[in-house]
C-alpha positions as CSV (number, residue, x, y, z in Angstrom):
1,X,0.3,0.0,0.0
2,X,2.8,2.3,1.0
3,X,4.6,1.6,-2.3
4,X,1.7,2.5,-4.4
5,X,1.1,5.6,-2.6
6,X,4.5,6.7,-3.7
7,X,3.9,5.8,-7.1
8,X,0.7,7.4,-7.3
9,X,2.7,10.4,-6.0
10,X,5.5,10.4,-8.7
11,X,7.4,7.7,-7.3
12,X,10.2,8.2,-4.9
13,X,12.4,10.3,-6.7
14,X,12.9,13.8,-5.8
15,X,12.3,16.2,-8.1
16,X,14.2,19.0,-6.3
17,X,17.9,16.9,-6.9
18,X,16.8,14.6,-10.3
19,X,14.7,16.8,-12.3
20,X,15.6,18.8,-15.1
21,X,15.6,22.7,-15.1
22,X,12.2,22.8,-16.7
23,X,10.3,20.5,-14.0
24,X,11.9,22.4,-11.3
25,X,10.6,25.6,-12.4
26,X,7.1,24.0,-12.9
27,X,7.0,22.7,-9.5
28,X,8.2,25.9,-8.0
29,X,5.6,27.9,-9.6
30,X,3.1,25.3,-8.7
31,X,4.1,25.8,-4.9
32,X,3.8,29.6,-5.1
33,X,1.1,30.9,-2.6
34,X,-2.1,31.5,-4.5
35,X,-3.4,35.1,-4.3
36,X,-6.0,34.1,-1.3
37,X,-3.3,33.1,0.8
38,X,-1.2,36.0,0.8
39,X,-4.8,37.9,1.3
40,X,-5.4,35.9,4.4
41,X,-2.0,37.3,6.2
42,X,-3.1,40.7,4.7
43,X,-6.1,40.6,6.3
44,X,-4.2,39.4,9.9
45,X,-1.8,42.3,9.3
46,X,-4.9,44.6,8.7
47,X,-6.2,44.1,11.8
48,X,-3.1,44.2,13.8
49,X,-2.4,47.4,12.3
50,X,-5.5,49.1,13.2
51,X,-5.3,47.9,16.8
52,X,-1.6,48.6,17.4
53,X,-2.3,52.2,16.3
54,X,-5.6,52.4,18.8
55,X,-3.3,50.7,21.7
56,X,-0.6,53.3,20.8
57,X,1.8,50.8,20.2
58,X,3.3,52.7,17.0
59,X,6.3,50.8,16.5
60,X,4.4,47.3,15.9
61,X,1.6,49.5,13.9
62,X,4.8,50.6,11.4
63,X,6.1,47.0,11.2
64,X,2.5,46.0,10.1
65,X,2.4,48.6,7.4
66,X,5.5,47.5,6.3
67,X,5.0,43.7,6.1
68,X,1.6,44.5,4.3
69,X,3.6,46.2,1.9
70,X,6.0,43.3,1.3
71,X,3.0,41.2,0.7
72,X,1.8,43.4,-2.0
73,X,5.3,43.3,-3.8
74,X,5.0,39.4,-3.4
75,X,1.5,39.4,-4.8
76,X,3.0,41.4,-7.8
77,X,5.9,38.8,-8.2
78,X,3.7,35.6,-7.6
79,X,0.9,36.9,-9.8
80,X,1.9,39.1,-12.3
81,X,-1.7,39.4,-13.8
82,X,-2.4,41.5,-10.8
83,X,0.7,43.6,-11.0
84,X,-1.1,47.2,-12.5
85,X,-3.9,47.2,-9.5
86,X,-1.1,46.3,-7.0
87,X,0.8,49.1,-8.5
88,X,-1.9,51.5,-8.2
89,X,-2.4,50.5,-4.9
90,X,1.1,51.0,-3.5
91,X,1.4,54.2,-5.7
92,X,-1.9,55.6,-4.6
93,X,-2.7,56.2,-1.0
94,X,-0.9,53.7,0.3
95,X,2.1,56.0,1.0
96,X,0.0,58.1,3.2
97,X,-0.1,55.2,5.9
98,X,3.3,54.9,6.6
99,X,3.6,58.6,7.0
100,X,0.4,58.8,9.5
101,X,1.9,56.3,11.5
102,X,5.2,58.1,12.1
103,X,3.1,61.0,13.2
104,X,1.7,59.0,16.3
105,X,-1.6,60.8,15.8
106,X,-4.8,58.6,16.0
107,X,-6.9,61.2,14.2
108,X,-4.4,61.3,11.2
109,X,-3.7,57.6,11.2
110,X,-7.8,57.1,11.3
111,X,-7.7,59.0,8.1
112,X,-5.1,57.4,6.2
113,X,-6.3,54.0,7.6
114,X,-9.9,54.4,5.8
115,X,-8.4,55.7,2.7
116,X,-6.5,52.5,2.5
117,X,-9.2,50.3,3.7
118,X,-11.2,52.0,0.8
119,X,-8.7,51.7,-1.8
120,X,-8.5,48.0,-0.8
121,X,-12.0,47.1,-1.5
122,X,-11.6,49.2,-4.8
123,X,-8.9,46.8,-5.8
124,X,-10.7,43.8,-4.9
125,X,-13.4,45.3,-7.2
126,X,-11.2,45.8,-10.1
127,X,-9.7,42.0,-9.6
128,X,-13.5,41.0,-9.8
129,X,-13.7,40.2,-5.8
130,X,-15.9,43.2,-5.2
131,X,-17.8,41.3,-2.6
132,X,-14.7,41.2,-0.5
133,X,-15.5,44.2,2.1
134,X,-13.4,45.1,5.2
135,X,-14.7,46.1,8.3
136,X,-13.2,48.2,10.8
137,X,-11.6,45.5,12.9
138,X,-13.0,44.6,16.2
139,X,-10.3,42.7,17.5
140,X,-6.6,41.8,16.7
141,X,-4.9,38.2,16.7
142,X,-2.0,38.9,17.5
143,X,-0.3,38.4,21.0
144,X,1.5,41.7,21.0
145,X,-0.9,43.4,21.4
146,X,-2.7,41.5,24.5
147,X,-6.6,41.7,23.4
148,X,-7.7,39.9,26.4
């Protein structure tokens, strides 16, 4: 039974060691995260960003914003079909968010956060996912924020 499973899964050969360059490239592309995987992490960072600012943990808020930007850059690489809207997002209202965080001012942050949130949903719409809306987070998930 185990031998049959190994053969059904492509044999016992390790494609990373024995595969041709084309086979290796094919397998690596298959292993890239799908856009929804990236967006799940983005959602976690979105919640943590909001609450870090609300709790005045500004360095953590800044870190969340940096990680969100890196996720969008990763999305552009792994899903080139989303490059145009990702570039619009990064070049539009998004740069206002890190600037607002640096002010350590909740009111300025909320304006920039709302602009970003609105742009996120516009981007979803441009990519046929307009049904994905983003509420203002009611809680965060990071233990750094100690929401209990």
